[in-house]
MIVO-118220 format. One line per field, with one value per atom (N, C-alpha, C, O): residue in three letters; atom name; x, y, z. Coordinates in nm, 4 decimals, padded with zeros to 6 digits. Atoms other than C-alpha are relative to their C-alpha. Layout:
BEGIN
tiza = [Ala|...]
tortor = [CA|...]
c1 = [X|...]
c2 = [Y|...]
c3 = [Z|...]
This chain:
BEGIN
tiza = [Met|Met|Met|Met|Lys|Lys|Lys|Lys|Leu|Leu|Leu|Leu|Lys|Lys|Lys|Lys|Tyr|Tyr|Tyr|Tyr|Thr|Thr|Thr|Thr|Phe|Phe|Phe|Phe|Val|Val|Val|Val|Ile|Ile|Ile|Ile|Asn|Asn|Asn|Asn|Glu|Glu|Glu|Glu|Val|Val|Val|Val|Ala|Ala|Ala|Ala|Asp|Asp|Asp|Asp|Gln|Gln|Gln|Gln|Leu|Leu|Leu|Leu|Val|Val|Val|Val|Ala|Ala|Ala|Ala|Val|Val|Val|Val|Pro|Pro|Pro|Pro|Val|Val|Val|Val|Gly|Gly|Gly|Gly|Asp|Asp|Asp|Asp|Asp|Asp|Asp|Asp|Leu|Leu|Leu|Leu|Gly|Gly|Gly|Gly|Glu|Glu|Glu|Glu|Phe|Phe|Phe|Phe|Asn|Asn|Asn|Asn|Gly|Gly|Gly|Gly|Phe|Phe|Phe|Phe|Ile|Ile|Ile|Ile|Lys|Lys|Lys|Lys|Met|Met|Met|Met|Asn|Asn|Asn|Asn|Asp|Asp|Asp|Asp|Val|Val|Val|Val|Ser|Ser|Ser|Ser|Ala|Ala|Ala|Ala|Asp|Asp|Asp|Asp|Met|Met|Met|Met|Phe|Phe|Phe|Phe|Glu|Glu|Glu|Glu|Leu|Leu|Leu|Leu|Leu|Leu|Leu|Leu|Lys|Lys|Lys|Lys|Glu|Glu|Glu|Glu|Asp|Asp|Asp|Asp|Thr|Thr|Thr|Thr|Asp|Asp|Asp|Asp|Val|Val|Val|Val|Asp|Asp|Asp|Asp|Ala|Ala|Ala|Ala|Met|Met|Met|Met|Val|Val|Val|Val|Glu|Glu|Glu|Glu|Ala|Ala|Ala|Ala|Leu|Leu|Leu|Leu|Lys|Lys|Lys|Lys|Val|Val|Val|Val|Lys|Lys|Lys|Lys|Tyr|Tyr|Tyr|Tyr|Thr|Thr|Thr|Thr|Asp|Asp|Asp|Asp|Glu|Glu|Glu|Glu|Thr|Thr|Thr|Thr|Glu|Glu|Glu|Glu|Glu|Glu|Glu|Glu|Val|Val|Val|Val|Ile|Ile|Ile|Ile|Arg|Arg|Arg|Arg|Glu|Glu|Glu|Glu|Asn|Asn|Asn|Asn|Val|Val|Val|Val|Val|Val|Val|Val|Asn|Asn|Asn|Asn|Phe|Phe|Phe|Phe|Thr|Thr|Thr|Thr|Asp|Asp|Asp|Asp|Lys|Lys|Lys|Lys|Leu|Leu|Leu|Leu|Ile|Ile|Ile|Ile|Glu|Glu|Glu|Glu|Ala|Ala|Ala|Ala|Gly|Gly|Gly|Gly|Val|Val|Val|Val|Ile|Ile|Ile|Ile|Val|Val|Val|Val]
tortor = [N|CA|C|O|N|CA|C|O|N|CA|C|O|N|CA|C|O|N|CA|C|O|N|CA|C|O|N|CA|C|O|N|CA|C|O|N|CA|C|O|N|CA|C|O|N|CA|C|O|N|CA|C|O|N|CA|C|O|N|CA|C|O|N|CA|C|O|N|CA|C|O|N|CA|C|O|N|CA|C|O|N|CA|C|O|N|CA|C|O|N|CA|C|O|N|CA|C|O|N|CA|C|O|N|CA|C|O|N|CA|C|O|N|CA|C|O|N|CA|C|O|N|CA|C|O|N|CA|C|O|N|CA|C|O|N|CA|C|O|N|CA|C|O|N|CA|C|O|N|CA|C|O|N|CA|C|O|N|CA|C|O|N|CA|C|O|N|CA|C|O|N|CA|C|O|N|CA|C|O|N|CA|C|O|N|CA|C|O|N|CA|C|O|N|CA|C|O|N|CA|C|O|N|CA|C|O|N|CA|C|O|N|CA|C|O|N|CA|C|O|N|CA|C|O|N|CA|C|O|N|CA|C|O|N|CA|C|O|N|CA|C|O|N|CA|C|O|N|CA|C|O|N|CA|C|O|N|CA|C|O|N|CA|C|O|N|CA|C|O|N|CA|C|O|N|CA|C|O|N|CA|C|O|N|CA|C|O|N|CA|C|O|N|CA|C|O|N|CA|C|O|N|CA|C|O|N|CA|C|O|N|CA|C|O|N|CA|C|O|N|CA|C|O|N|CA|C|O|N|CA|C|O|N|CA|C|O|N|CA|C|O|N|CA|C|O|N|CA|C|O|N|CA|C|O|N|CA|C|O|N|CA|C|O|N|CA|C|O|N|CA|C|O|N|CA|C|O|N|CA|C|O|N|CA|C|O|N|CA|C|O|N|CA|C|O]
c1 = [00.0283|00.9357|-00.0283|-00.0715|00.0113|00.9222|-00.0203|00.0224|00.0159|00.8207|00.1359|00.2271|-00.1235|01.0923|00.0132|00.1240|00.0029|00.9888|-00.0713|-00.1401|00.0693|00.8657|-00.1304|-00.1304|00.1327|00.4925|-00.0712|-00.0406|00.0982|00.2284|-00.1370|-00.1581|00.1368|-00.1366|-00.0872|-00.0898|00.0904|-00.3847|-00.1366|-00.1511|00.1339|-00.7545|-00.0217|-00.0104|00.0245|-00.8320|-00.1345|-00.1527|00.1332|-01.1939|-00.0609|-00.1089|00.0561|-01.3083|00.0681|00.0091|-00.0768|-01.0417|00.1356|00.2026|-00.1331|-00.7319|00.1020|00.0836|-00.1070|-00.4155|00.1344|00.1517|-00.1378|-00.0495|00.0810|00.0791|-00.0820|00.1845|00.1437|00.1667|-00.1398|00.5641|00.0381|-00.0204|-00.0466|00.7460|00.1514|00.2211|-00.1436|01.0900|00.0638|00.0056|-00.0740|01.3473|-00.0731|-00.0528|00.0717|01.1180|-00.1083|-00.1576|00.0993|00.8740|00.0472|-00.0336|-00.0555|01.1051|00.0210|00.0275|-00.0237|01.1605|-00.1294|-00.1326|00.1297|00.7958|-00.0960|-00.1373|00.0843|00.5808|-00.1447|-00.1846|00.1398|00.2181|-00.0485|00.0147|00.0571|-00.0004|-00.0709|-00.0943|00.0649|-00.1696|-00.1332|-00.1366|00.1323|-00.5459|-00.0224|00.0180|00.0240|-00.6577|-00.1231|-00.1747|00.1084|-00.9348|00.0607|00.1828|-00.0495|-00.9094|00.0860|00.1877|-00.0745|-00.7886|00.1370|00.2378|-00.1301|-00.5178|00.0874|00.2099|-00.0784|-00.4116|00.0647|00.1791|-00.0584|-00.3624|00.1158|00.2191|-00.1087|-00.1552|00.1201|00.2345|-00.1057|00.0440|00.0810|00.2037|-00.0688|00.1242|00.0916|00.2020|-00.0827|00.2529|00.1264|00.2293|-00.1150|00.4870|00.1052|00.2089|-00.1016|00.6687|00.1178|00.2280|-00.1054|00.8666|00.0160|-00.0770|-00.0244|01.0244|-00.0949|-00.1005|00.1000|00.7556|-00.0156|00.0527|00.0327|00.6189|-00.1503|-00.2213|00.1435|00.2778|-00.0573|-00.1628|00.0519|00.2359|-00.0159|-00.1174|00.0071|00.3113|-00.1117|-00.1809|00.1077|00.0740|-00.1358|-00.2255|00.1263|-00.2034|-00.0302|-00.1430|00.0214|-00.1561|-00.0402|-00.1305|00.0340|-00.1660|-00.1409|-00.2143|00.1322|-00.4771|-00.1106|-00.2236|00.0992|-00.6571|-00.0454|-00.1608|00.0333|-00.6468|-00.1011|-00.1936|00.0870|-00.8169|-00.1296|-00.2358|00.1161|-01.0541|-00.0484|-00.0353|00.0394|-01.1970|-00.1186|-00.1437|00.1152|-01.5032|00.0382|-00.0466|-00.0473|-01.2914|00.0771|00.1402|-00.0767|-01.1434|00.1458|00.1798|-00.1424|-00.7714|00.0229|00.1099|-00.0152|-00.8102|-00.0275|00.0466|00.0343|-00.9779|00.1071|00.1479|-00.1048|-00.7209|00.1268|00.1880|-00.1213|-00.4328|-00.0124|00.0818|00.0216|-00.5820|00.0131|00.0744|-00.0099|-00.6166|00.1442|00.1886|-00.1407|-00.2597|00.0825|00.1602|-00.0770|-00.1161|-00.0330|00.0574|00.0385|-00.3159|00.0569|00.1087|-00.0488|-00.2198|00.1517|00.2036|-00.1461|00.1485|00.0495|00.1504|-00.0376|00.1666|-00.0096|00.0776|00.0155|00.0357|00.1099|00.1606|-00.1063|00.2888|00.1360|00.2193|-00.1255|00.5725|00.0060|00.1087|00.0079|00.4600|00.0261|00.0876|-00.0189|00.4580|00.1380|00.1739|-00.1347|00.8083|00.0004|00.0935|00.0140|00.6904|00.0577|00.1001|-00.0600|00.8098|00.1120|00.1150|-00.1151|01.1277|00.0055|00.0943]
c2 = [00.1360|00.3528|-00.0059|00.0912|00.0178|00.2114|-00.1480|-00.2328|00.1399|-00.1080|-00.0654|-00.0072|00.0762|-00.3690|-00.0687|-00.0961|00.0712|-00.5362|00.0841|00.1810|-00.0650|-00.4255|-00.0739|-00.1942|00.0574|-00.4845|00.0728|00.1878|-00.0637|-00.4170|-00.0306|-00.1352|00.0191|-00.3749|-00.0335|00.0396|00.0454|-00.5640|-00.0275|-00.0469|00.0401|-00.6330|-00.1435|-00.1744|00.1407|-01.0037|-00.0365|-00.0258|00.0382|-01.1214|00.1091|00.0821|-00.1161|-00.7737|00.0305|00.0964|-00.0251|-00.7646|00.0574|00.0035|-00.0551|-00.5430|-00.0836|-00.1145|00.0753|-00.7378|00.0575|00.1017|-00.0386|-00.6432|-00.1281|-00.2121|00.1195|-00.9042|00.0439|00.1429|-00.0346|-00.8996|-00.0312|-00.1195|00.0216|-00.8802|-00.0134|00.0262|00.0139|-00.9639|-00.0904|-00.1908|00.0791|-01.0969|-00.0096|-00.1043|-00.0013|-01.0076|-00.1075|-00.1386|00.1074|-01.2785|-00.1179|-00.1829|00.1086|-01.5332|00.0362|-00.0513|-00.0459|-01.3215|00.0077|-00.0306|-00.0097|-01.2546|-00.0903|-00.0597|00.0995|-01.5528|00.0206|-00.0187|-00.0228|-01.4484|00.1289|00.1845|-00.1247|-01.1479|00.0675|00.0058|-00.0767|-00.8778|00.0509|00.1270|-00.0485|-00.8213|00.1364|00.1616|-00.1338|-00.4632|00.0628|00.0160|-00.0796|-00.2137|00.1263|00.1414|-00.1210|00.1228|00.0865|00.1407|-00.0844|00.3066|-00.0602|00.0103|00.0617|00.0548|-00.0014|00.0036|-00.0088|00.0555|00.1381|00.1503|-00.1348|00.4320|00.0086|00.0686|00.0008|00.3799|-00.0772|-00.0348|00.0829|00.1070|00.0786|00.0696|-00.0816|00.3440|00.1026|00.1278|-00.0973|00.6029|-00.0642|00.0021|00.0705|00.3390|-00.0386|-00.0949|00.0269|00.3027|00.0958|00.0683|-00.0966|00.6082|00.0036|-00.0292|-00.0094|00.6607|00.1037|00.2172|-00.0885|00.8144|-00.0313|-00.1190|00.0305|00.8230|00.0154|00.0581|-00.0023|00.8062|00.1395|00.1538|-00.1358|01.1838|00.0419|00.1012|-00.0356|01.2312|-00.0765|-00.0214|00.0790|00.9496|00.0566|00.0670|-00.0575|01.0999|00.1276|00.1473|-00.1261|01.4400|-00.0256|00.0407|00.0316|01.2892|-00.0563|-00.0215|00.0622|01.0852|00.0981|00.0842|-00.1015|01.3827|00.0786|00.1207|-00.0733|01.5544|-00.0786|-00.0207|00.0841|01.2615|-00.0377|-00.0414|00.0466|01.1496|00.1101|00.1002|-00.1181|01.4806|-00.0252|00.0540|00.0300|01.3169|-00.0748|-00.0976|00.0717|01.1324|00.0940|00.1894|-00.0804|01.2790|-00.0435|-00.1548|00.0321|01.2939|-00.1187|-00.2020|00.1108|01.0569|-00.1350|-00.2308|00.1255|00.7879|-00.0358|-00.1516|00.0247|00.8260|-00.0487|-00.1457|00.0387|00.8049|-00.1430|-00.2217|00.1353|00.4944|-00.1036|-00.2086|00.0923|00.3282|-00.0154|-00.1262|00.0052|00.4185|-00.0823|-00.1682|00.0720|00.2891|-00.1492|-00.2326|00.1414|-00.0355|-00.0692|-00.1805|00.0589|-00.0981|-00.0162|-00.1220|00.0091|-00.0191|-00.0991|-00.1662|00.1001|-00.2285|-00.1406|-00.2240|00.1323|-00.5280|-00.0258|-00.1375|00.0171|-00.4685|-00.0192|-00.0956|00.0185|-00.4376|-00.1433|-00.2103|00.1365|-00.7630|-00.1041|-00.2075|00.0923|-00.9314|00.0138|-00.0636|-00.0192|-00.8004|00.0645|00.0442|-00.0597|-00.5973|00.1412|00.1864|-00.1338|-00.2524|00.0066|-00.0670|-00.0203|-00.1349|00.1457|00.1855]
c3 = [00.0360|00.4627|-00.1493|-00.2115|00.1440|00.1148|-00.0281|00.0503|00.0385|-00.0639|-00.0178|-00.0765|00.0083|-00.0396|-00.1361|-00.1822|00.1271|-00.3661|-00.1054|-00.0732|00.1098|-00.7070|-00.0263|-00.0525|00.0206|-00.7469|-00.1129|-00.1444|00.0873|-01.0065|00.0587|00.1201|-00.0479|-00.9196|-00.1200|-00.2190|00.1051|-01.1347|00.0591|00.1798|-00.0421|-01.1199|-00.0460|-00.1646|00.0274|-01.0985|00.0611|00.1824|-00.0471|-01.0733|00.0880|00.1981|-00.0707|-00.9645|00.1332|00.2189|-00.1225|-00.6906|-00.0392|-00.1273|00.0231|-00.6881|00.0762|00.1939|-00.0635|-00.6172|-00.0428|-00.1564|00.0296|-00.5970|-00.0103|00.0796|00.0207|-00.7391|-00.0273|-00.0966|00.0242|-00.7359|-00.1442|-00.2070|00.1366|-01.0681|-00.0032|00.0902|00.0209|-01.2011|00.1039|00.1449|-00.0980|-00.9574|00.1335|00.2095|-00.1277|-00.6685|00.0079|00.1163|00.0007|-00.7752|00.0833|00.1498|-00.0798|-00.6147|00.1455|00.2318|-00.1367|-00.3053|00.0811|00.1980|-00.0670|-00.2199|-00.0742|-00.1860|00.0643|-00.2981|00.0411|00.1508|-00.0301|-00.3136|-00.0614|-00.1512|00.0466|-00.3723|00.1171|00.2211|-00.1052|-00.1680|-00.0542|-00.1509|00.0384|-00.1971|00.0630|00.1765|-00.0522|-00.1579|-00.0626|-00.1641|00.0556|-00.2129|-00.0627|-00.0672|00.0666|-00.3897|00.0919|00.0487|-00.0941|-00.0787|00.0292|00.0264|-00.0280|00.0064|-00.1250|-00.1137|00.1235|-00.3603|-00.0114|-00.0552|00.0000|-00.3321|00.0994|00.0697|-00.0985|-00.0161|-00.0541|-00.0378|00.0555|-00.1898|-00.1033|-00.1071|00.1003|-00.4766|00.0664|00.0182|-00.0717|-00.2281|00.0545|00.0679|-00.0576|-00.0843|-00.1045|-00.0694|00.1033|-00.4179|00.0141|-00.0333|-00.0311|-00.3065|00.1514|00.2249|-00.1437|00.0347|00.0592|00.0119|-00.0589|00.2554|00.1477|00.2005|-00.1390|00.6080|00.0192|-00.0719|-00.0278|00.7721|-00.0214|-00.0832|00.0121|00.7882|-00.1462|-00.1829|00.1421|00.4173|-00.0695|-00.1551|00.0591|00.3248|00.0393|-00.0443|-00.0472|00.5370|-00.0773|-00.1226|00.0715|00.3729|-00.1448|-00.1958|00.1391|00.0226|-00.0111|-00.1036|00.0051|00.0984|00.0391|-00.0077|-00.0373|00.2588|-00.1222|-00.1294|00.1216|-00.0802|-00.0842|-00.1412|00.0828|-00.2543|00.0711|00.0090|-00.0763|00.0217|00.0947|00.2167|-00.0761|00.1335|00.0932|00.1840|-00.0852|00.2904|00.1274|00.2136|-00.1192|00.5493|00.0922|00.0466|-00.0951|00.8653|-00.0014|-00.0414|-00.0090|00.9173|00.0937|00.0685|-00.0964|01.2140|-00.0650|-00.0427|00.0675|01.0012|-00.1021|-00.1120|00.0994|00.7244|00.0687|00.0240|-00.0727|00.9740|00.0540|00.0452|-00.0523|01.1355|-00.1113|-00.0921|00.1133|00.7950|-00.0484|-00.0785|00.0439|00.6954|00.0981|00.0565|-00.1013|01.0233|-00.0033|00.0020|00.0046|01.0068|-00.1234|-00.1141|00.1245|00.6434|00.0020|-00.0336|00.0002|00.6865|00.1054|00.0837|-00.1002|01.0051|-00.0576|-00.0332|00.0620|00.8093|-00.1019|-00.1120|00.0991|00.5333|00.0665|00.0176|-00.0749|00.7848|00.0534|00.0428|-00.0529|00.9481|-00.1092|-00.0836|00.1127|00.6051|-00.0628|-00.1515|00.0544|00.5333|-00.1366|-00.2144|00.1316|00.2341|-00.0062|-00.1125|-00.0006|00.3423|00.1022|00.2007|-00.0899|00.5068|00.0404|00.1158]
């Protein structure tokens, strides 16, 4: 899976948001609010990846979390992005 559109992540009013850029601005109308963890997941989705690879990458950064919690977060986040039509 991979992001369908080109996004940049910015901080707006102390909130991280992903906004589409270029031609994709007309294709995806809106923005995606996120926290630091979901921003890290979002960055991983800029390249073609899968849940297992994302979990492994996040385990390195978030050593205080269990693999089960990380996997649950990845699955929940990617499911929402699939539902929104943001990843393919």
